[in-house]
C-alpha positions in Angstrom: 0.1 0.1 0.1 1.5 3.0 -1.1 0.1 6.6 -1.1 -2.9 8.4 0.4 -5.3 8.3 -2.6 -4.5 4.4 -3.3 -5.7 3.6 0.2 -8.2 5.8 0.0 -9.3 3.6 -3.4 -8.4 0.6 -1.5 -10.9 1.5 1.5 -13.5 2.5 -0.8 -12.7 -1.0 -2.4 -13.4 -2.7 0.1 -16.3 -1.2 1.5 -18.2 -2.6 -1.5 -16.9 -5.6 -1.5 -18.0 -6.5 2.0 -21.5 -4.5 1.7 -21.8 -6.9 -1.2 -20.8 -10.0 0.9 -18.6 -10.6 -1.8 -14.8 -10.3 -0.4 -14.0 -14.1 0.0 -11.7 -15.0 2.5 -7.9 -12.9 3.5 -6.3 -14.7 0.8 -8.6 -14.4 -1.8 -9.5 -10.7 -0.9 -5.1 -10.0 -1.2 -4.9 -11.3 -5.0 -8.3 -9.4 -5.6 -7.0 -6.3 -4.4 -3.5 -7.4 -5.8 -2.1 -6.4 -1.8 -0.7 -8.5 0.5 -2.1 -10.5 3.0 -0.9 -7.9 5.6 -2.2 -5.4 3.8 -5.6 -6.7 3.8 -5.3 -7.0 7.8 -4.8 -3.3 8.2 -7.2 -2.3 5.7 -9.8 -4.1 8.0 -8.3 -2.7 10.8 -8.7 1.3 9.9 -12.2 0.2 8.4 -12.8 -0.7 11.0 -12.2 2.1 13.2 -13.5 4.0 11.1 -17.2 2.4 11.0 -16.7 1.7 14.7 -17.9 5.6 14.8 -21.2 4.3 14.0 -21.5 1.3 16.6 -20.9 -0.8 13.1 -18.5 -3.8 13.6 -16.6 -5.9 11.1 -17.4 -9.8 11.1 -16.1 -12.7 8.7 -18.8 -15.8 7.9 -17.3 -18.9 7.6 -20.1 -20.5 6.1 -20.2 -17.6 3.3 -16.7 -17.0 2.9 -17.2 -13.3 3.3 -16.6 -10.4 5.5 -19.6 -7.9 6.6 -21.3 -5.5 8.7 -22.8 -6.2 11.4 -25.7 -4.1 10.4 -27.1 -5.4 6.7 -28.1 -2.1 5.8 -25.4 0.0 6.6 -23.9 2.7 4.1 -20.6 3.8 4.4 -20.1 7.4 3.8 -17.2 8.7 5.6 -15.3 9.5 3.1 -18.3 12.0 2.0 -17.4 15.7 1.0 -19.4 16.3 4.9 -16.3 14.6 6.3 -13.5 17.2 4.9 -14.9 20.7 5.7 -14.1 23.2 3.2 -11.2 25.8 3.7 -12.7 29.6 3.3 
């Protein structure tokens, strides 16, 4: 993982895959995102911290082989324009 924009893109992609419950296991997710497994766990950790503000947890379903949000209809929007105040 590199610069801010790359991490931002990866977080958005990870969020979309989690919402669709289509992540696969860590190894598959690493291949899909073209990053290491360690980086996958790092991204999951970052995203967990962000969504915990909304009292949401990221969990893993062994039967479905996917990560998912503890609240099914959760919509991640912490990177919207509201998050970053405009400079006047």
